N, C-alpha and C positions, 0 to 999 in steps of 0.2 A: 346763839345763831344756829339755825337749822340748815344743815348741809344735806342735800340729797345724795344718795350713793351714786357712784359713777356707774354708768351703764356697762354691762358686760360687752366685750368685743368678741364677735364670732366671725371667723372667715367662712364665707359661704357664697353660693350662687344667689344673687339678689333679684335677677330678672332674666327672662329668656328660658332656654331649654337646655337640659343636659345633653350635650352633643356626643355622638358616637365616638368612643375611644378616649374620652376625657375622664380623668380621675382627679378628685380633690381629696388628697390623702392626709389624714390627721397624723402629725408627728408627735412622738411621745417624749416629752421633756422630763428628765429625772433630775430633781433638784435636792440639794442638801445644804448644809452650812457652808460648804466650799464654793457653791455656785450651781451650775447645771450642766447636763450632757444631753444632747439631742441627736439621735441617729437620723440623718437626712436622706439616706439612700442605701439600699441593699439589693443586690441582684436577685436574691431569693424572693423579693416582693413580687416579681413577675409582672411588672407594670408596663412592659412593652417598650422600654427605652434602654438602650445600651450606651451610656454616655461616653463620648470621645473627648469632650472638653468641658471643664467647669470654669465658670467666671463669677466674680463678685462685682456687682454693679451698684454705684451710688448715684442717686438722682435727687434733684431739688424739688421743692414744692411747685406744683403746676406744670411739671414736665410730662409730656406724653411721648412715649417711645413706640413708634409704629404708625400704621398697621403694616406688619410684615407678613410674608408668606414664604414657606419653604416646602418644596415638593419631595425632598429626599431626606430630610431629617426631622426627628421628633424633638420635643423640648420639655424641659423640667423647669419650673419657676417656684421659688420659695422666698417669700418676704421675711427677712430676718429682723428688720427694724423699720417701723413707720406704718404707713397706711396707704393703700393703693386700690385701684380698680383694674381688673384685667378683662378686656373685651375680646371675645372669640367669635369668629364667623366661619361657618363650614362652607368651604369652596370646593369640596370633593363631589363631583357629579354622581358618583356611584354610592354615596353615603345616604343612609336613611334620614339623616338630619341636614341634608344639602340645603343651603340658603337659609339656615336657621342661625340665630345668634345666642350667645350667653354672656352675661356680665357678672363677674365675681367681685366681691369686696373682700380684701385680705388685710389682716392686721399682723404685724410682727409679734404682738403679744399673744396671738393664737396661731402659732406656726403650723401651716399646712402646705403640702406640696401640690401644685397644680401641674399635672402631667398630661400632655396632649400630643397627638400624632401629626405627621406631616399633612399638609393640605388645608390647615386652618389659618385664616388670617388672625393675627393676634397683635395686641397692643397693651401697654401698661401706662396708666395715668396715676401720678403720685400726688396725693393730697397733703403730704408732709414730707420733709426730708427723709429719704428711705434708703435702705440697703437691701439688695436681693441677691440670692444665689441662683445662677442659671446654668443649666447643662444642656448640651446638644449632642445628637448622635453622629454628627459630622463636624470636624474641626473647621473653624472659620477661615483658617489660613489655607485650607485645601478645597473648599467648595467653590464652585464657579458662580459668577455673577448671574447666570441664568436661573439660579435657584435662590436669589436674594431680591425678591420683588416686593411690591407693596401697593397700597391704594390709600386714598384720602381717609383719614379717621372719621370725618364728619359727613361722608357720603350718605344721603338719605336712604339709598338702596340697602345699606347695611342694617338700618333700623336699630342701631345700638344706642340706647338712651344714656349717654355718658353723664349728662347733667352739667356740662361745662361749655364754655364758649370760646375761649382764647388761650389754649395751652401753649407752652413753650415747645417748639418742634425743632428738629434738626433741619438744615436746609434741604437735605434729601427728602425727608418725610413731607416737608411743605410742598414739594414739587411732585409728589406721587399722583398718579392718574386716578380717575374715577373707577369704581368697581367694574363697570362694563368693559372699559378699556383693558383693565388688568385681566379679566376673564378671557378676552380675545388673545392677549399675550400668552396666557397659560395654555390655551388650546393650540396655539401655533408653536409653542416651545418644544424642542426635542430634549426633554429632561432626562430621559433614560437611554444612555448610549448603548 
């Protein structure tokens, strides 16, 4: 019987534009007969995030988390196990990539860290049961709800080609407004006391 070799999995930007301030960083796994070691973050990398909180998140197949936006904290996302897509949309009016999107495909078998600044709408869609590591530069327990907003994942104005139709959403995400309404809320919010 002839078996075709399995296709290599490469975590990468699959469609859209590299957005200002976003980095997809290759992580170096060192393996031997005992197992492996992977450094997931070091301050000396100088990647623009100073994590205040780390979290491990488990998600089932067909789960979409988001789209969320935070104006005061940066994020770090690393898929440890599984297969997902990460959609980003630049909602920063002063950015060179304002109103542009990026869609990444990530594989736990090719660990890379996706690091991005405040002001980007972001969501994760899981094609398989997955585990990811997430860091933020402001603790969830201390940031105010005015910096925890979102919009509908399927708003045509985002133009993100997810390739899905009926993901599993939280009740909160299912009730998110359209992008235009979110942008009005952001413009009216006093996010910086």
